[in-house]
Structure formats: structure tokens, C-alpha cells
C-alpha positions as CSV (number, residue, x, y, z in Angstrom):
1,M,0.0,0.0,0.0
2,Q,2.8,2.4,0.9
3,K,4.5,1.7,-2.5
4,I,1.3,2.6,-4.3
5,S,1.1,5.9,-2.4
6,V,4.7,6.8,-3.2
7,L,4.2,5.9,-6.9
8,L,1.0,8.0,-7.0
9,L,2.7,11.0,-5.4
10,A,5.6,10.7,-7.9
11,V,3.2,10.6,-10.9
12,L,1.3,13.7,-9.5
13,L,4.6,15.5,-9.1
14,I,5.6,14.8,-12.7
15,F,2.3,16.0,-14.1
16,S,2.4,19.2,-12.0
17,L,5.9,20.0,-13.3
18,L,4.9,19.2,-16.9
19,G,1.9,21.5,-16.6
20,C,4.2,24.5,-15.9
21,A,6.9,23.8,-18.4
22,G,7.1,26.0,-21.4
23,S,4.4,28.5,-20.3
24,P,5.6,32.1,-20.4
25,D,5.3,34.0,-17.1
26,P,2.0,36.1,-17.4
27,S,3.7,39.0,-15.7
28,E,6.4,39.2,-18.4
29,S,5.8,41.7,-21.2
30,P,6.1,40.5,-24.9
31,A,9.3,42.6,-25.1
32,D,10.8,40.8,-22.1
33,I,9.8,37.4,-23.6
34,A,11.4,38.5,-26.9
35,N,14.7,39.2,-25.2
36,E,14.8,35.6,-24.0
37,Y,14.7,34.5,-27.7
38,I,17.8,36.4,-28.9
39,G,19.9,33.9,-30.9
40,E,16.9,31.7,-31.5
41,D,14.7,31.1,-34.6
42,L,12.1,33.8,-35.1
43,S,9.3,31.3,-35.7
44,E,9.6,30.0,-32.1
45,L,9.2,33.6,-30.8
46,I,6.2,34.4,-33.0
47,S,4.5,31.2,-31.8
48,V,4.7,32.7,-28.3
49,I,4.0,36.4,-28.8
50,G,2.1,36.4,-32.1
51,Q,2.6,38.2,-35.4
52,P,4.1,41.7,-35.6
53,D,2.0,44.8,-36.5
54,S,4.3,45.3,-39.5
55,T,7.6,44.2,-40.9
56,Q,10.4,45.7,-43.0
57,Y,13.4,44.0,-44.6
58,Q,16.6,45.4,-46.2
59,D,19.8,43.9,-47.5
60,S,22.2,43.2,-44.7
61,C,25.4,45.3,-44.6
62,E,27.1,42.6,-42.5
63,I,26.2,39.3,-44.2
64,V,26.2,38.6,-47.9
65,D,22.9,37.0,-49.2
66,A,21.1,38.0,-46.0
67,Q,18.5,40.6,-44.9
68,D,18.1,42.5,-41.8
69,G,14.5,42.3,-40.6
70,F,12.6,44.8,-38.5
71,L,9.4,43.4,-36.9
72,Y,7.3,46.2,-35.3
73,Y,5.2,45.5,-32.2
74,D,3.4,47.9,-29.9
75,G,6.2,49.4,-27.9
76,F,9.2,47.5,-29.3
77,T,11.0,46.3,-32.4
78,I,12.6,42.9,-33.0
79,I,15.7,42.9,-35.3
80,T,16.5,39.7,-37.1
81,C,18.9,38.3,-39.6
82,K,17.2,36.4,-42.4
83,T,18.9,34.0,-44.8
84,D,17.5,31.4,-47.2
85,D,17.5,28.8,-44.4
86,E,16.5,30.7,-41.2
87,E,15.6,33.9,-39.5
88,I,17.3,34.5,-36.2
89,V,16.4,37.1,-33.6
90,Q,19.4,39.5,-33.2
91,S,18.1,42.1,-30.7
92,V,15.0,43.8,-29.2
93,R,14.8,47.5,-29.2
94,A,12.3,49.4,-26.9
95,E,10.5,52.4,-28.4
């Protein structure tokens, strides 16, 4: 009986930890969340904070065959580096 109780408690603990994993802190602003994604693929960030209000792209002055992306949100801008293969978050600029 004691083994079943211990096993049940272990299972409950695992489910409670899984329920919290990957959920953004509701007190964090979208700009704070975006800062956590610097160096990561843009698609991952957009899945968390949603689509930008508008975007702008220009040829990169640092990388050949790449573009600098500017994704405008309410109160902040995300700057990315876009190549044929990926788009990586470079920085977040508050407005």
C-alpha cells in the first residue's frame, strides 16, 4: 500500500511539473519574452507572442545574401537576420 502511495505521489509531481513547463510568465511583457529568444529562430518567438504589427526588410550590410528584418510590435521592435535557411532574432529595441 505504501509503495502505491509513493508511486501515485511521484506521478502527480511529474504531471504538476509538466503543466508549468514552457508556459511564459504572465507578468512578463512581450518585449521581455522576446529578449529571451535572442539567438533563436524567429518562428519560435512568433508562436509565443504572435505576429508583428508590421515588418520591413533590407539587404544586410554585414552578411552577404542575408537581410536585416525589422518586426514592429506595440512598444518594441525585433531585429532579425534572415537567410534562405532561417531567420534569427538578433536584438530587441524598446521604443
